[in-house]
Structure formats: structure tokens, C-alpha cells
Backbone bond lengths (Angstrom), bond angles and torsions (degrees), N, CA, C in turn:
res aa  C-N    CA-C-N  psi(-1)  N-CA   C-N-CA  omega(-1)  CA-C   N-CA-C  phi
1 M - - - 1.441 - - 1.512 108.36 -
2 F 1.316 115.44 168.40 1.461 120.28 -175.34 1.521 111.12 -133.45
3 V 1.313 113.97 151.06 1.454 122.14 164.61 1.519 105.53 -109.99
4 V 1.319 116.41 126.79 1.459 121.36 179.56 1.521 107.40 -112.39
5 V 1.330 115.83 123.20 1.461 121.79 179.62 1.523 107.77 -107.21
6 L 1.345 115.10 113.60 1.460 121.22 177.86 1.519 108.60 -91.74
7 T 1.326 115.67 138.39 1.466 121.65 174.31 1.517 107.62 -125.97
8 Y 1.325 115.83 123.47 1.458 120.14 179.70 1.525 110.64 -65.75
9 T 1.319 115.42 139.99 1.466 121.53 178.01 1.519 110.90 -118.94
10 A 1.327 116.24 10.09 1.467 122.12 -178.23 1.525 108.47 -132.04
11 P 1.326 117.14 161.90 1.467 120.23 176.94 1.532 110.94 -61.42
12 L 1.329 115.38 153.33 1.462 120.64 -176.60 1.529 113.36 -61.15
13 D 1.320 118.60 -28.33 1.468 118.28 177.96 1.530 110.68 -65.55
14 E 1.328 117.81 -34.54 1.471 120.74 175.70 1.527 110.42 -70.95
15 I 1.331 116.42 -39.33 1.469 121.22 176.90 1.521 109.17 -60.47
16 D 1.328 116.63 -46.66 1.465 121.10 -178.47 1.524 111.95 -60.33
17 R 1.328 118.10 -36.57 1.470 120.91 178.37 1.532 111.17 -66.94
18 A 1.322 117.27 -33.21 1.467 121.34 -178.18 1.531 112.34 -89.92
19 L 1.321 117.51 -10.66 1.464 121.30 -173.88 1.530 114.12 -59.25
20 P 1.341 120.53 -42.17 1.475 118.36 177.69 1.534 112.97 -59.66
21 D 1.329 117.27 -41.89 1.473 120.50 178.26 1.525 110.54 -66.31
22 H 1.322 116.66 -39.81 1.468 120.85 177.41 1.530 109.55 -62.40
23 G 1.328 116.97 -41.78 1.466 120.71 178.51 1.518 112.28 -62.01
24 E 1.329 116.88 -40.43 1.469 120.52 176.40 1.523 110.66 -64.74
25 W 1.318 116.16 -40.71 1.470 120.85 177.66 1.523 109.94 -61.17
26 L 1.344 117.19 -45.62 1.462 120.17 177.52 1.526 110.85 -58.54
27 A 1.319 116.89 -45.36 1.470 120.83 -179.22 1.526 110.88 -57.47
28 R 1.335 117.04 -41.78 1.476 120.69 178.43 1.522 110.98 -63.60
29 Q 1.334 116.82 -38.38 1.470 119.19 -179.19 1.526 110.99 -67.32
30 Y 1.334 116.89 -37.44 1.468 119.84 175.02 1.531 110.04 -65.85
31 E 1.335 117.24 -44.96 1.471 120.90 178.95 1.523 111.56 -59.62
32 D 1.331 116.57 -37.09 1.460 121.23 -179.96 1.525 112.61 -81.15
33 G 1.340 117.17 -3.52 1.459 121.49 175.91 1.515 115.50 81.99
34 H 1.331 117.99 19.36 1.460 120.47 -176.86 1.527 113.94 -88.10
35 F 1.332 117.49 -33.76 1.466 120.71 -172.61 1.525 111.32 -111.45
36 L 1.337 115.06 147.25 1.467 122.10 177.06 1.524 112.37 -105.18
37 A 1.327 117.20 -33.63 1.466 120.93 -177.70 1.521 108.43 -159.30
38 S 1.336 115.34 153.24 1.465 120.22 175.80 1.516 108.49 -159.67
39 G 1.314 115.02 159.20 1.457 119.47 177.05 1.510 111.16 176.42
40 G 1.326 114.31 171.26 1.456 121.03 -178.98 1.517 112.16 -81.34
41 R 1.311 114.82 154.83 1.465 121.33 174.95 1.522 108.61 -88.22
42 N 1.321 114.75 155.32 1.460 121.04 178.33 1.515 107.92 -128.84
43 P 1.324 119.43 112.39 1.454 127.92 11.91 1.528 111.31 -70.63
44 R 1.320 115.27 167.36 1.466 122.43 -172.58 1.526 111.58 -75.67
45 V 1.325 114.72 80.34 1.463 121.37 179.97 1.523 112.10 -119.70
46 G 1.334 117.07 2.15 1.455 120.61 -178.18 1.508 110.69 160.77
47 G 1.327 116.00 -151.73 1.451 121.24 -177.92 1.511 111.21 -150.51
48 V 1.328 114.89 178.64 1.463 122.56 179.69 1.523 108.02 -137.27
49 I 1.324 115.71 138.83 1.467 122.58 175.95 1.520 107.33 -127.85
50 I 1.325 116.04 135.21 1.466 121.48 171.31 1.524 106.45 -110.85
51 T 1.323 116.21 125.48 1.461 121.30 -174.97 1.519 111.39 -103.10
52 R 1.314 113.76 162.65 1.464 119.66 167.46 1.529 107.53 -73.44
53 P 1.330 117.68 162.91 1.461 119.19 174.45 1.530 110.52 -59.67
54 M 1.323 116.09 135.72 1.466 121.92 177.74 1.522 108.06 -164.08
55 D 1.302 115.51 169.95 1.452 122.66 175.49 1.532 109.08 -68.16
56 R 1.321 117.40 140.38 1.464 121.19 -179.08 1.523 111.27 -60.52
57 G 1.302 117.77 -38.36 1.460 120.01 178.21 1.514 111.95 -62.04
58 R 1.327 116.72 -38.96 1.468 120.95 177.24 1.521 109.98 -62.78
59 L 1.346 116.69 -44.49 1.461 120.07 179.02 1.523 110.74 -61.99
60 D 1.310 117.70 -44.51 1.466 120.37 179.28 1.528 111.10 -58.97
61 A 1.340 116.61 -39.62 1.459 120.38 178.73 1.531 110.70 -65.58
62 I 1.321 117.34 -40.28 1.465 121.35 178.35 1.526 110.07 -64.44
63 L 1.326 117.17 -47.99 1.466 120.93 -178.50 1.525 111.37 -61.74
64 A 1.303 117.10 -33.49 1.470 120.59 -179.57 1.523 112.26 -64.30
65 T 1.335 117.63 -19.05 1.458 120.70 179.83 1.531 112.77 -93.03
66 D 1.317 117.74 -4.28 1.469 120.73 177.27 1.528 108.70 -63.86
67 P 1.330 117.92 130.51 1.465 119.36 177.93 1.529 113.20 -54.02
68 F 1.314 118.03 -31.88 1.465 119.67 176.20 1.524 110.67 -62.63
69 A 1.343 117.58 -38.79 1.462 121.30 178.13 1.524 110.70 -72.68
70 V 1.319 116.21 -45.44 1.468 121.30 -178.25 1.525 110.67 -57.97
71 Q 1.340 116.29 -39.12 1.461 121.16 -177.85 1.533 113.03 -91.87
72 G 1.333 117.44 2.33 1.456 120.89 178.29 1.526 113.28 67.61
73 L 1.331 116.97 36.34 1.461 121.00 -175.33 1.529 113.65 -99.69
74 A 1.337 117.59 -8.45 1.463 120.01 -176.91 1.518 110.48 -152.08
75 T 1.318 114.92 156.97 1.463 121.83 169.58 1.523 107.38 -109.90
76 Y 1.319 116.54 161.35 1.457 122.56 -174.53 1.525 109.53 -129.25
77 E 1.321 116.03 123.28 1.466 121.35 169.77 1.515 106.15 -102.90
78 V 1.328 116.42 122.01 1.459 121.20 -177.49 1.523 108.33 -107.71
79 I 1.333 114.97 123.09 1.466 121.60 -177.70 1.522 108.00 -118.48
80 R 1.328 116.09 117.23 1.471 120.65 176.28 1.529 107.40 -83.47
81 F 1.330 115.39 134.51 1.455 117.41 173.66 1.514 110.17 -148.91
82 S 1.327 114.90 155.64 1.460 122.09 -179.45 1.522 107.84 -121.33
83 P 1.327 117.07 97.21 1.459 118.97 -179.67 1.525 110.30 -62.40
84 T 1.287 116.01 135.52 1.452 120.71 176.72 1.522 111.53 -107.01
85 R 1.315 116.21 -8.55 1.453 121.01 -179.32 1.519 109.34 -152.57
86 T 1.330 116.77 140.23 1.455 121.41 174.08 1.528 108.73 -139.38
87 A 1.319 115.84 161.17 1.457 121.93 175.59 1.519 109.49 -71.30
88 P 1.325 117.60 152.89 1.470 120.24 178.80 1.527 112.68 -55.38
89 E 1.317 118.04 -30.40 1.465 121.30 179.66 1.522 112.24 -63.77
90 L 1.301 117.09 -17.96 1.459 121.61 179.75 1.528 111.04 -99.91
91 R 1.325 117.06 40.02 1.453 123.34 -178.33 1.525 111.70 -51.41
92 L 1.330 117.11 -42.04 1.455 121.17 -179.90 1.527 111.29 -59.68
93 V 1.316 116.88 -43.35 1.463 120.07 178.01 1.523 110.01 -62.28
94 N 1.342 116.75 -42.09 1.460 119.97 177.93 1.527 110.84 -58.10
95 E 1.333 117.00 -42.64 1.454 120.78 179.91 1.523 111.76 -65.13
96 I 1.322 117.13 -39.25 1.466 120.86 177.90 1.516 110.08 -63.62
97 L 1.320 117.20 -42.30 1.454 120.92 -177.33 1.523 111.84 -68.99
98 D 1.326 116.58 -29.95 1.457 120.79 -179.75 1.517 112.33 -80.08
99 S 1.341 117.85 -14.88 1.480 119.28 -176.40 1.509 112.20 -84.79
């Protein structure tokens, strides 16, 4: 699985204009089963996405379709990690990791 750290490279007014399209893109990724969690960073300099396990090439292809990427509004740091422990509240993540 991956943690993706987005960093905005454009002023917030440009980010705000693209935010509805980015939100729709996120919704599609959840519907397609690619993402487990996402949200904004504080302070507001970008966001974070936690993905389901997948091939890195597949993730890169998905990220390339993000309106923030298409419009050149953010950069993406992709961190691969293999959780070895989760809280009981994350039962779904445990099941994904065991499959």
C-alpha cells in the first residue's frame, strides 16, 4: 500500500477552483476501490491519500488523472509501506493486508 503526500504548487485560489473536480476524482477512486483514506494537511499546503495495495505503475496512472496533476497544481510524494500492525478500528485494513 502507499501513502501519497500532495503538496500544492499553486496559490490557494487556483486550488479552490480545482477542488470540486479533485473531489469528484477522489470519489471515483473510492468507488473503484483504490483509496482507503484521504484528507487535507494542516496547515493547508496539500493533502494525504492512503491507498489499497496495488502495483506502483497502476498508482502512478491513477495519480496522473487527478485534476491537480493535470493542471500542474500539486506534486506527489509516493511512499510505499507495509503495515505490520493496525488498531482494531481498522479491521478493514487488516483484512486487506491478510488477503
